[in-house]
Each structure stands twice: as structure tokens, then as C-alpha cells.
Biopython code that builds the backbone (N, CA, C, O; Angstrom):
import numpy as np
from Bio.PDB.StructureBuilder import StructureBuilder

atoms = [
    (1, "MET", "N", (0.779, -1.159, 0.077)),
    (1, "MET", "CA", (-0.056, 0.202, -0.121)),
    (1, "MET", "C", (0.641, 1.244, 0.167)),
    (1, "MET", "O", (0.032, 2.291, -0.048)),
    (2, "GLY", "N", (2.019, 1.399, 0.701)),
    (2, "GLY", "CA", (2.869, 2.312, 0.649)),
    (2, "GLY", "C", (3.352, 2.604, -0.595)),
    (2, "GLY", "O", (3.575, 3.804, -0.753)),
    (3, "LYS", "N", (3.574, 1.936, -1.480)),
    (3, "LYS", "CA", (4.469, 2.134, -2.895)),
    (3, "LYS", "C", (3.552, 2.767, -3.930)),
    (3, "LYS", "O", (3.865, 2.696, -5.119)),
    (4, "LEU", "N", (2.348, 3.431, -3.517)),
    (4, "LEU", "CA", (1.649, 3.516, -4.692)),
    (4, "LEU", "C", (2.254, 5.143, -5.217)),
    (4, "LEU", "O", (1.919, 5.581, -6.317)),
    (5, "TYR", "N", (3.271, 6.024, -4.179)),
    (5, "TYR", "CA", (3.871, 7.198, -4.735)),
    (5, "TYR", "C", (5.193, 6.784, -5.739)),
    (5, "TYR", "O", (5.634, 7.632, -6.514)),
    (6, "TRP", "N", (5.637, 5.765, -5.685)),
    (6, "TRP", "CA", (6.876, 5.009, -6.396)),
    (6, "TRP", "C", (6.576, 4.034, -7.517)),
    (6, "TRP", "O", (7.415, 3.223, -7.909)),
    (7, "GLN", "N", (5.317, 4.140, -8.038)),
    (7, "GLN", "CA", (5.160, 3.468, -9.326)),
    (7, "GLN", "C", (5.955, 3.422, -10.582)),
    (7, "GLN", "O", (6.258, 2.415, -11.222)),
    (8, "LYS", "N", (6.254, 4.685, -10.845)),
    (8, "LYS", "CA", (6.996, 5.205, -12.209)),
    (8, "LYS", "C", (8.688, 4.696, -11.721)),
    (8, "LYS", "O", (9.414, 4.653, -10.727)),
    (9, "SER", "N", (8.683, 4.383, -13.124)),
    (9, "SER", "CA", (10.543, 4.052, -13.080)),
    (9, "SER", "C", (11.266, 4.709, -12.710)),
    (9, "SER", "O", (10.884, 5.872, -12.580)),
    (10, "GLU", "N", (12.497, 4.439, -12.378)),
    (10, "GLU", "CA", (13.705, 5.326, -12.188)),
    (10, "GLU", "C", (13.907, 6.264, -13.659)),
    (10, "GLU", "O", (14.186, 7.463, -13.658)),
    (11, "LYS", "N", (13.745, 5.613, -14.611)),
    (11, "LYS", "CA", (14.011, 6.238, -15.817)),
    (11, "LYS", "C", (13.358, 7.028, -15.864)),
    (11, "LYS", "O", (14.025, 7.936, -16.360)),
    (12, "ASP", "N", (11.961, 7.541, -15.589)),
    (12, "ASP", "CA", (11.349, 8.248, -15.881)),
    (12, "ASP", "C", (11.237, 9.404, -15.059)),
    (12, "ASP", "O", (10.226, 10.106, -15.083)),
    (13, "MET", "N", (12.314, 9.664, -14.264)),
    (13, "MET", "CA", (12.369, 10.242, -12.890)),
    (13, "MET", "C", (13.906, 11.334, -13.373)),
    (13, "MET", "O", (14.925, 10.927, -13.931)),
    (14, "LEU", "N", (13.586, 12.811, -12.914)),
    (14, "LEU", "CA", (14.710, 13.616, -13.306)),
    (14, "LEU", "C", (14.681, 13.906, -12.047)),
    (14, "LEU", "O", (13.735, 14.107, -11.286)),
    (15, "GLU", "N", (16.377, 13.911, -11.815)),
    (15, "GLU", "CA", (17.005, 14.012, -10.256)),
    (15, "GLU", "C", (17.852, 15.425, -10.447)),
    (15, "GLU", "O", (18.727, 15.585, -11.298)),
    (16, "ILE", "N", (17.447, 16.350, -9.551)),
    (16, "ILE", "CA", (18.103, 17.861, -9.581)),
    (16, "ILE", "C", (18.761, 18.216, -8.615)),
    (16, "ILE", "O", (18.024, 18.392, -7.645)),
    (17, "ILE", "N", (20.278, 18.497, -8.311)),
    (17, "ILE", "CA", (21.142, 18.563, -6.928)),
    (17, "ILE", "C", (20.912, 20.348, -6.968)),
    (17, "ILE", "O", (21.418, 21.134, -7.768)),
    (18, "THR", "N", (20.155, 20.591, -6.037)),
    (18, "THR", "CA", (20.615, 22.177, -5.916)),
    (18, "THR", "C", (21.203, 22.222, -4.451)),
    (18, "THR", "O", (21.078, 21.384, -3.559)),
    (19, "PHE", "N", (21.892, 23.453, -4.444)),
    (19, "PHE", "CA", (22.803, 23.747, -2.604)),
    (19, "PHE", "C", (22.026, 25.185, -2.049)),
    (19, "PHE", "O", (22.027, 26.286, -2.599)),
    (20, "THR", "N", (21.346, 24.762, -0.730)),
    (20, "THR", "CA", (20.811, 25.958, -0.317)),
    (20, "THR", "C", (21.471, 26.739, 1.009)),
    (20, "THR", "O", (22.152, 26.138, 1.839)),
    (21, "MET", "N", (21.198, 28.020, 1.076)),
    (21, "MET", "CA", (21.972, 28.782, 1.608)),
    (21, "MET", "C", (21.058, 29.853, 2.256)),
    (21, "MET", "O", (20.478, 30.567, 1.438)),
    (22, "TYR", "N", (20.793, 30.131, 3.698)),
    (22, "TYR", "CA", (20.004, 30.757, 4.118)),
    (22, "TYR", "C", (20.854, 31.889, 4.840)),
    (22, "TYR", "O", (21.682, 31.882, 5.751)),
    (23, "LEU", "N", (20.228, 32.962, 3.951)),
    (23, "LEU", "CA", (20.923, 34.283, 4.308)),
    (23, "LEU", "C", (20.039, 35.368, 5.384)),
    (23, "LEU", "O", (19.003, 35.964, 5.091)),
    (24, "ILE", "N", (20.683, 35.417, 6.532)),
    (24, "ILE", "CA", (20.488, 36.400, 7.622)),
    (24, "ILE", "C", (20.470, 37.712, 7.783)),
    (24, "ILE", "O", (21.453, 38.201, 8.340)),
    (25, "THR", "N", (19.533, 38.482, 7.413)),
    (25, "THR", "CA", (19.858, 40.232, 7.088)),
    (25, "THR", "C", (19.146, 40.788, 8.351)),
    (25, "THR", "O", (17.971, 40.515, 8.595)),
    (26, "ILE", "N", (19.915, 41.584, 9.145)),
    (26, "ILE", "CA", (19.257, 42.401, 10.082)),
    (26, "ILE", "C", (18.858, 43.874, 9.425)),
    (26, "ILE", "O", (19.673, 44.731, 9.082)),
    (27, "THR", "N", (17.606, 43.954, 9.343)),
    (27, "THR", "CA", (17.081, 45.417, 8.877)),
    (27, "THR", "C", (17.177, 46.396, 9.796)),
    (27, "THR", "O", (17.098, 47.498, 9.253)),
    (28, "ASP", "N", (17.331, 46.456, 11.092)),
    (28, "ASP", "CA", (17.469, 47.690, 11.895)),
    (28, "ASP", "C", (18.477, 47.409, 13.207)),
    (28, "ASP", "O", (18.061, 46.768, 14.172)),
    (29, "ILE", "N", (19.366, 47.759, 13.174)),
    (29, "ILE", "CA", (20.276, 47.384, 14.300)),
    (29, "ILE", "C", (19.914, 47.714, 15.455)),
    (29, "ILE", "O", (20.607, 47.436, 16.433)),
    (30, "GLU", "N", (18.574, 48.475, 15.563)),
    (30, "GLU", "CA", (18.309, 48.780, 16.882)),
    (30, "GLU", "C", (17.222, 48.350, 17.409)),
    (30, "GLU", "O", (16.631, 48.802, 18.390)),
    (31, "SER", "N", (16.865, 47.169, 16.529)),
    (31, "SER", "CA", (15.790, 46.194, 17.063)),
    (31, "SER", "C", (16.193, 44.630, 16.828)),
    (31, "SER", "O", (17.084, 44.215, 16.087)),
    (32, "ALA", "N", (15.561, 44.086, 17.415)),
    (32, "ALA", "CA", (15.893, 42.161, 17.451)),
    (32, "ALA", "C", (15.315, 41.682, 16.089)),
    (32, "ALA", "O", (15.385, 40.477, 15.845)),
    (33, "SER", "N", (14.701, 42.595, 15.098)),
    (33, "SER", "CA", (14.297, 41.558, 14.092)),
    (33, "SER", "C", (15.398, 41.242, 12.952)),
    (33, "SER", "O", (16.382, 41.905, 12.623)),
    (34, "VAL", "N", (15.045, 40.352, 12.593)),
    (34, "VAL", "CA", (15.972, 39.456, 11.456)),
    (34, "VAL", "C", (15.225, 39.176, 10.338)),
    (34, "VAL", "O", (14.099, 38.793, 10.656)),
    (35, "GLU", "N", (15.424, 39.219, 9.078)),
    (35, "GLU", "CA", (14.716, 38.467, 8.126)),
    (35, "GLU", "C", (15.902, 37.414, 7.370)),
    (35, "GLU", "O", (17.083, 37.727, 7.218)),
    (36, "VAL", "N", (15.276, 36.089, 6.937)),
    (36, "VAL", "CA", (15.836, 35.233, 6.704)),
    (36, "VAL", "C", (15.523, 35.208, 5.319)),
    (36, "VAL", "O", (14.390, 35.606, 5.049)),
    (37, "HIS", "N", (16.267, 34.825, 4.331)),
    (37, "HIS", "CA", (16.038, 34.851, 2.838)),
    (37, "HIS", "C", (16.947, 33.274, 2.564)),
    (37, "HIS", "O", (17.994, 32.893, 3.086)),
    (38, "ARG", "N", (16.012, 32.559, 1.483)),
    (38, "ARG", "CA", (16.816, 31.360, 0.994)),
    (38, "ARG", "C", (17.218, 31.644, -0.394)),
    (38, "ARG", "O", (16.493, 32.141, -1.256)),
    (39, "LEU", "N", (18.500, 31.263, -0.530)),
    (39, "LEU", "CA", (19.449, 31.043, -1.956)),
    (39, "LEU", "C", (19.567, 30.080, -2.102)),
    (39, "LEU", "O", (20.041, 29.262, -1.313)),
    (40, "VAL", "N", (18.971, 29.829, -3.669)),
    (40, "VAL", "CA", (19.295, 28.079, -4.268)),
    (40, "VAL", "C", (20.255, 28.456, -5.200)),
    (40, "VAL", "O", (20.058, 29.480, -5.855)),
    (41, "PHE", "N", (21.448, 27.674, -5.397)),
    (41, "PHE", "CA", (22.469, 27.436, -6.291)),
    (41, "PHE", "C", (22.217, 26.369, -6.823)),
    (41, "PHE", "O", (21.318, 25.614, -6.452)),
    (42, "ASP", "N", (23.095, 26.142, -7.899)),
    (42, "ASP", "CA", (23.153, 24.910, -8.722)),
    (42, "ASP", "C", (24.721, 24.587, -8.896)),
    (42, "ASP", "O", (25.076, 23.833, -9.802)),
    (43, "ASN", "N", (25.694, 25.190, -7.982)),
    (43, "ASN", "CA", (26.810, 24.818, -7.996)),
    (43, "ASN", "C", (27.444, 25.120, -6.847)),
    (43, "ASN", "O", (27.527, 26.315, -6.564)),
    (44, "TYR", "N", (27.966, 24.232, -6.032)),
    (44, "TYR", "CA", (28.326, 24.201, -4.670)),
    (44, "TYR", "C", (29.415, 25.021, -4.873)),
    (44, "TYR", "O", (29.293, 25.824, -3.948)),
    (45, "GLU", "N", (30.355, 25.321, -5.461)),
    (45, "GLU", "CA", (31.425, 26.474, -5.168)),
    (45, "GLU", "C", (30.949, 28.012, -5.086)),
    (45, "GLU", "O", (31.329, 28.815, -4.234)),
    (46, "GLU", "N", (30.068, 28.260, -6.107)),
    (46, "GLU", "CA", (29.045, 29.322, -6.221)),
    (46, "GLU", "C", (28.534, 29.738, -4.751)),
    (46, "GLU", "O", (28.751, 30.822, -4.210)),
    (47, "CYS", "N", (27.946, 28.858, -4.316)),
    (47, "CYS", "CA", (26.986, 28.841, -3.077)),
    (47, "CYS", "C", (28.425, 29.125, -1.796)),
    (47, "CYS", "O", (28.284, 30.159, -1.143)),
    (48, "LEU", "N", (29.389, 28.482, -1.549)),
    (48, "LEU", "CA", (30.240, 28.474, -0.858)),
    (48, "LEU", "C", (31.050, 29.843, -1.284)),
    (48, "LEU", "O", (31.460, 30.487, -0.318)),
    (49, "SER", "N", (31.240, 30.194, -2.128)),
    (49, "SER", "CA", (32.480, 31.325, -2.379)),
    (49, "SER", "C", (31.219, 32.811, -1.649)),
    (49, "SER", "O", (31.570, 33.759, -0.947)),
    (50, "LEU", "N", (29.980, 32.539, -2.084)),
    (50, "LEU", "CA", (29.367, 33.997, -1.529)),
    (50, "LEU", "C", (29.190, 33.743, 0.314)),
    (50, "LEU", "O", (29.684, 34.438, 1.202)),
    (51, "ALA", "N", (28.489, 32.751, 0.427)),
    (51, "ALA", "CA", (28.619, 32.168, 2.393)),
    (51, "ALA", "C", (29.815, 32.750, 2.752)),
    (51, "ALA", "O", (29.685, 33.595, 3.637)),
    (52, "THR", "N", (31.264, 32.524, 2.238)),
    (52, "THR", "CA", (32.369, 32.800, 2.552)),
    (52, "THR", "C", (32.756, 34.478, 2.654)),
    (52, "THR", "O", (33.327, 35.134, 3.526)),
    (53, "ALA", "N", (32.171, 34.829, 1.356)),
    (53, "ALA", "CA", (32.444, 36.376, 1.150)),
    (53, "ALA", "C", (31.541, 37.314, 2.368)),
    (53, "ALA", "O", (32.049, 38.398, 2.660)),
    (54, "ILE", "N", (30.460, 36.996, 2.954)),
    (54, "ILE", "CA", (29.354, 37.394, 3.687)),
    (54, "ILE", "C", (29.779, 36.723, 5.293)),
    (54, "ILE", "O", (29.282, 37.161, 6.330)),
    (55, "ASN", "N", (30.501, 35.913, 5.260)),
    (55, "ASN", "CA", (30.646, 35.162, 6.545)),
    (55, "ASN", "C", (29.969, 34.770, 7.214)),
    (55, "ASN", "O", (29.908, 34.936, 8.432)),
    (56, "GLN", "N", (29.185, 34.040, 6.389)),
    (56, "GLN", "CA", (27.638, 32.807, 6.827)),
    (56, "GLN", "C", (28.372, 31.398, 6.167)),
    (56, "GLN", "O", (27.681, 30.814, 5.332)),
    (57, "VAL", "N", (29.599, 30.859, 6.451)),
    (57, "VAL", "CA", (29.415, 29.683, 5.914)),
    (57, "VAL", "C", (28.755, 28.691, 6.988)),
    (57, "VAL", "O", (28.581, 27.510, 6.686)),
    (58, "ARG", "N", (28.428, 29.138, 8.121)),
    (58, "ARG", "CA", (27.309, 28.776, 8.974)),
    (58, "ARG", "C", (26.715, 29.647, 9.593)),
    (58, "ARG", "O", (27.122, 30.772, 9.881)),
    (59, "ASP", "N", (25.188, 28.901, 9.952)),
    (59, "ASP", "CA", (24.080, 29.993, 10.027)),
    (59, "ASP", "C", (24.446, 30.503, 11.282)),
    (59, "ASP", "O", (24.867, 29.685, 12.100)),
    (60, "PRO", "N", (24.365, 31.816, 11.643)),
    (60, "PRO", "CA", (24.777, 32.559, 12.885)),
    (60, "PRO", "C", (23.823, 32.189, 14.069)),
    (60, "PRO", "O", (24.250, 32.152, 15.223)),
    (61, "ILE", "N", (22.658, 31.946, 13.786)),
    (61, "ILE", "CA", (21.550, 31.869, 14.738)),
    (61, "ILE", "C", (21.953, 30.473, 15.230)),
    (61, "ILE", "O", (22.692, 30.344, 16.206)),
    (62, "VAL", "N", (21.531, 29.576, 14.641)),
    (62, "VAL", "CA", (21.749, 27.805, 14.934)),
    (62, "VAL", "C", (22.930, 26.834, 14.640)),
    (62, "VAL", "O", (22.891, 25.670, 15.038)),
    (63, "ASN", "N", (24.133, 27.409, 13.835)),
    (63, "ASN", "CA", (25.542, 27.387, 13.890)),
    (63, "ASN", "C", (25.311, 25.984, 12.888)),
    (63, "ASN", "O", (26.079, 25.037, 13.062)),
    (64, "LYS", "N", (24.288, 25.897, 11.896)),
    (64, "LYS", "CA", (24.075, 24.842, 10.931)),
    (64, "LYS", "C", (25.037, 25.155, 9.898)),
    (64, "LYS", "O", (25.262, 26.361, 9.798)),
    (65, "LYS", "N", (25.771, 24.278, 8.968)),
    (65, "LYS", "CA", (26.279, 24.704, 7.921)),
    (65, "LYS", "C", (25.543, 24.921, 6.686)),
    (65, "LYS", "O", (24.734, 24.130, 6.200)),
    (66, "ASN", "N", (25.957, 26.296, 6.110)),
    (66, "ASN", "CA", (25.415, 26.583, 4.918)),
    (66, "ASN", "C", (25.434, 26.005, 4.039)),
    (66, "ASN", "O", (25.774, 24.905, 4.475)),
    (67, "CYS", "N", (25.261, 25.863, 2.581)),
    (67, "CYS", "CA", (25.415, 25.287, 0.939)),
    (67, "CYS", "C", (25.085, 23.783, 1.359)),
    (67, "CYS", "O", (26.008, 23.027, 1.054)),
    (68, "ARG", "N", (23.910, 23.099, 2.034)),
    (68, "ARG", "CA", (23.879, 21.632, 1.888)),
    (68, "ARG", "C", (23.186, 21.653, 0.584)),
    (68, "ARG", "O", (22.787, 22.651, -0.016)),
    (69, "SER", "N", (23.089, 20.308, 0.198)),
    (69, "SER", "CA", (22.481, 19.667, -0.861)),
    (69, "SER", "C", (21.211, 19.146, -0.561)),
    (69, "SER", "O", (20.866, 18.522, 0.442)),
    (70, "VAL", "N", (20.504, 19.498, -1.621)),
    (70, "VAL", "CA", (18.765, 19.335, -1.860)),
    (70, "VAL", "C", (19.013, 18.703, -2.879)),
    (70, "VAL", "O", (19.661, 19.104, -3.847)),
    (71, "ILE", "N", (18.270, 17.174, -2.657)),
    (71, "ILE", "CA", (17.705, 16.699, -4.040)),
    (71, "ILE", "C", (16.280, 16.559, -4.360)),
    (71, "ILE", "O", (15.516, 15.949, -3.612)),
    (72, "ASN", "N", (15.883, 17.145, -5.524)),
    (72, "ASN", "CA", (14.672, 17.405, -5.772)),
    (72, "ASN", "C", (14.467, 16.053, -6.966)),
    (72, "ASN", "O", (15.367, 15.759, -7.753)),
    (73, "TYR", "N", (13.406, 15.480, -6.928)),
    (73, "TYR", "CA", (12.887, 14.549, -8.061)),
    (73, "TYR", "C", (11.584, 14.942, -8.962)),
    (73, "TYR", "O", (10.489, 15.239, -8.485)),
    (74, "TYR", "N", (11.784, 14.909, -9.833)),
    (74, "TYR", "CA", (10.682, 15.188, -10.565)),
    (74, "TYR", "C", (9.745, 14.061, -11.561)),
    (74, "TYR", "O", (10.599, 13.298, -12.014)),
    (75, "TRP", "N", (9.011, 13.830, -11.846)),
    (75, "TRP", "CA", (8.495, 13.203, -12.517)),
    (75, "TRP", "C", (7.765, 13.490, -13.809)),
    (75, "TRP", "O", (7.834, 12.829, -14.845)),
    (76, "ASP", "N", (7.135, 14.459, -13.609)),
    (76, "ASP", "CA", (6.157, 15.354, -14.732)),
    (76, "ASP", "C", (7.386, 16.388, -15.347)),
    (76, "ASP", "O", (7.838, 17.353, -14.732)),
    (77, "PHE", "N", (7.688, 16.070, -16.320)),
    (77, "PHE", "CA", (8.343, 17.610, -16.856)),
    (77, "PHE", "C", (8.091, 17.151, -18.739)),
    (77, "PHE", "O", (7.867, 16.092, -19.327)),
    (78, "PRO", "N", (8.267, 18.508, -19.145)),
    (78, "PRO", "CA", (7.834, 18.841, -20.494)),
    (78, "PRO", "C", (9.046, 18.339, -21.540)),
    (78, "PRO", "O", (8.923, 18.508, -22.753)),
]
sb = StructureBuilder()
sb.init_structure("model")
sb.init_model(0)
sb.init_chain("A")
sb.init_seg("    ")
for serial, (resi, resn, name, xyz) in enumerate(atoms, 1):
    if name == "N":
        sb.init_residue(resn, " ", resi, " ")
    sb.init_atom(name, np.array(xyz, "f"), 0.0, 1.0, " ", f" {name:<3s}", serial, name[0])
structure = sb.get_structure()
């Protein structure tokens, strides 16, 4: 019963790997509010280069690594 989602064969599936970086910005230095932006890259080196340039290789709030890979699977594509 749990296999209904996976009935299509792997040859019909398109796998796309992206790298995600969460950019944290402070809009006003006198308030405690921050904004989080999600940036998606298709190249790990570009993601890491930007993260290093803005000193956010690790997320400053929860200290997780940025530029982690995300695998997306697509079955219905033109």
C-alpha cells in the first residue's frame, strides 16, 4: 500500500541537485528583528564562495552549515 507514490520507474524520473544557503539579514540594528532569505544555487562552489564572502558559512543563529545539498525528484516534466 505504501508504494503508490513510487510506481513510476527511475528512468522516468529527473533528479536535480541544488545547494541552499539561508542568508540572515538585520534590517534595523536597534531592533531584534532579522529576516531570513533562502538562496538556491546549482553549483556548490558558487554557494560556498558567497557564504565565505559574507561570513555565513555557518548559520549564525543555529550554527548549522550553509550550502547543503537538496535533491529534488521530478516525474512530470515537458
